[in-house]
Every structure is written in structure tokens, then in C-alpha cells.
C-alpha positions in Angstrom: 149.3 39.9 85.4 150.8 38.5 88.7 147.4 37.2 89.9 146.6 35.7 86.6 149.9 33.8 86.6 148.8 32.3 89.9 145.5 31.1 88.5 143.4 34.0 89.8 141.3 35.2 86.9 140.9 38.9 86.3 140.8 41.6 83.7 139.4 45.1 83.4 136.3 47.0 82.3 136.8 50.3 80.4 134.9 52.4 77.9 135.4 51.8 74.1 137.5 55.0 74.0 140.4 53.0 75.5 140.6 50.1 73.0 143.7 51.4 71.3 145.4 52.2 74.6 144.7 48.8 76.0 146.2 47.2 72.9 149.4 49.3 73.1 149.7 48.5 76.9 149.3 44.7 76.2 152.0 44.8 73.6 154.3 46.9 75.9 153.8 44.4 78.8 153.8 41.2 76.7 150.4 40.3 78.4 147.0 40.6 77.0 144.4 40.4 79.8 140.8 39.7 79.5 138.9 42.9 79.0 135.3 44.2 78.5 134.7 47.5 76.7 131.5 49.3 77.3 130.0 52.1 75.4 131.7 55.5 75.7 131.2 57.9 77.4 130.5 56.9 80.9 130.6 60.0 83.1 127.7 61.8 81.5 125.2 58.9 82.0 122.3 58.9 84.5 122.1 56.2 87.2 119.5 54.4 85.2 121.7 54.4 82.1 124.6 53.0 84.2 122.4 50.2 85.5 121.4 49.4 81.9 125.0 49.2 80.9 125.8 47.0 83.9 122.9 44.6 83.0 124.0 44.6 79.4 127.7 43.6 80.1 127.2 41.5 83.2 127.6 38.2 81.6 130.8 39.3 79.8 132.3 40.5 83.2 131.3 37.2 84.9 132.9 35.2 82.1 136.0 37.3 82.3 136.5 36.7 86.1 135.6 33.1 85.8 138.3 32.1 83.4 142.0 31.9 83.8 144.4 32.4 81.0 146.9 29.9 82.5 
């Protein structure tokens, strides 16, 4: 939140399991950061599956870190 207020774009990547938690945290903080949710689960995936996920969501992550909310 501090970095974003200084014009440094950011956000977070999490699995889809954490959508509700992210919304609750955003409400609690009064700040709704950029976020990218990937398919859940993560920990049981092979290296090849992780590379596929990274390729699949790459453009969303780049857009997230290339845009400031302020």
C-alpha cells in the first residue's frame, strides 16, 4: 500500500483458494491492491505444470506491475 501510494505499482499472486480472504483483507485495510489468482492447488503441481501456469498468467502479472492505482 505504501509503495503504491508512491507510484510504485505492485500487487500479489495467490491461488484461487484465497479470493475471499483477499477481499476481506482489502475491506479491512481500506485498500484493494491489484491481484492475480491462479488455479488451486499449487503445491502438488509438477515443475512442468508450474511453468504452464506461469506462462498462462504472465501477461496478467506484467499488467499488474506496470500499472499504478494512483
